[in-house]
C-alpha positions, 0 to 999 in steps of 0.5 A: 555459522555462529553469532550472538545478538540481542533478541530485539534486533533479531525480532525486528529483522525477522518481522520486516523480512517475513512480509516477503515470505511466500504463502504458497507451497510451490517451493518450500524454501520460499517459506523460509528466511535466509540468515547470512553473516557479513564482514562488518558484524552484521547478519543479513536476513532475506525473504522472497516470493519471487515477485518481491524480496526484502532484506534487512541487516542487524547488528551482531557479534560474528563468531563464525561466518555462514548461512542457513534458511529457516522456516518462517512459520516456526522461526518468526514465532519462536524468536518473538516468544523468546525471553529478553536475554542475549541470544547465541545462534549456531548452526550444524549443517542445516539445523540451527541451535538457538541458545538463551540463558540455560535453555536452547531450541533446535530448528531444522532448516534448508540448504542456503545454496537453494535460496533464490538470489535477490537481484542487485540494482545500482543507484545510478537511476535513483530518486530520493523521496521524503518518507512522510510524502511517499507514505501519504501518497501511497495511502491515498492511491492504494484505495483504488487499486484493483484486486482482480489478478486476471488484469495485472495492470490494474493491480499496480500503481502507475509511477510517473517521475518527471524531473522534480515531480512524482505522480502515483495513479491507480484505477480499478475501472470504477474509480481512479485516484491520482496524487502528485508530490514535489521532489527536491531532485528527480529523474529526467523521466520515468514511467513504470507500473509498480505492484500495489502490494509492493507499495503497500509493504513499502508504506508499512516500512517507512518512518516519516522522518526517513528518506527513501531511495527508489532505483529502477532497472529494466523490469525491477524497482528497489526501495532502500530505507535505512538498513532495509532493501525491498526489491520488486518486479515491475508490471508489464503492460499498458496502463490506461490513459487516465488523463482522457477520462478526467472531465475538463468541465463540470455543471455542478460544484459542491463544497462539503466538510469532509468529516460531515460528508464521511459520517453522512455516507457511513450512516447511509451505507448501513441501509444501502446494502439491504435496500431492495436487495441492493448488493452494490451499496448504492446511495442516492444523493440530491444536491439542491438549495445548498443542501446534501440530501440522502433518503434511504428506505430498507424494508428489513432495516428501516428508513434514513433521511439526512440533510446537511449544509452544502455550498452549491454552484451550478445546477441542482442534481441527483446522482447515485454512487457506491457508498464504499467508494465514497467512504474510501476516499473521504478517509484519506483526504487530508483536508477539512473540506472537499469539492465534489464536481459533477457534470451529469447523473451518468458522468464521473464525479471528481472529489478534490481537497479544497486547499490543495491541488495535489490530489484527485479522485474520480468515481463513476456514478451508478445507473439506478433506472 
């Protein structure tokens, strides 16, 4: 194997695929990046942890075809630190000689025959999604994805496609995030659970102006973004019926400036973690006389009193929430104002943008007595 390429192209390809490199030491070759030549003057780079795989093609002058697997830990750092010179890359058995200017470095690799084959999916069951739309949707629902690996279903994001509508839903059982987007052309019907980690990596690869092609197979999903392909296993299991837990009515509806609400909660959260040994970041909020009121008292830190204007419809109410859960959603709401709908001190609260009906965030209150 021998080829020549620009450093910038090689660095870009390595940085993209190394997101799928395994961080566990069960199989050493999974800590490597596969490089192989193609017939159209391209090098394809691949990496996988057996749950998710990424491949990326870059332009190169192919002198001799071939392939090799190099350890990502060393290869990625090396190419990033190379001088901005043309690179000549050639292999001798399972070692790579990288030549730049009058210098060279040799890296020992692995037999490419041992590298797992990435599955291929057809585009017959596919849908196109605008990059900016998918990126925003993932950002808004990823906040409620669970990190508890003992319950795999909650570490995923329910992906529901019905004709020209795409809906993403996530929950960690303490909160739920639901975002809907409109597609130019969709699928007749598709309901799958995609790992939250997968969609987070997809969002990092997206440029807003790009269109993303999403293809499904029995237990896998493929995302194609220009010269990048990301394939992932789907999560098996039954996602909870999220529609049943969303309240249909409310007794109190509050309208607040998003930025103001966020800043108030952030200040209160500074004391929430210390109030009376409070480990749940609890803040108690009162809504009365068209005001939001928060009183915090921490023996070790101090006291806080916040009162800001709010438009309140319905009953006055006192309720407690985990401040982190409020901060998470208020940072991803793309609207200047939000509605907070409440139906009792122990019933879930709903946060929605005022001018859009495409996003909903459910948050469970905390019992304080």
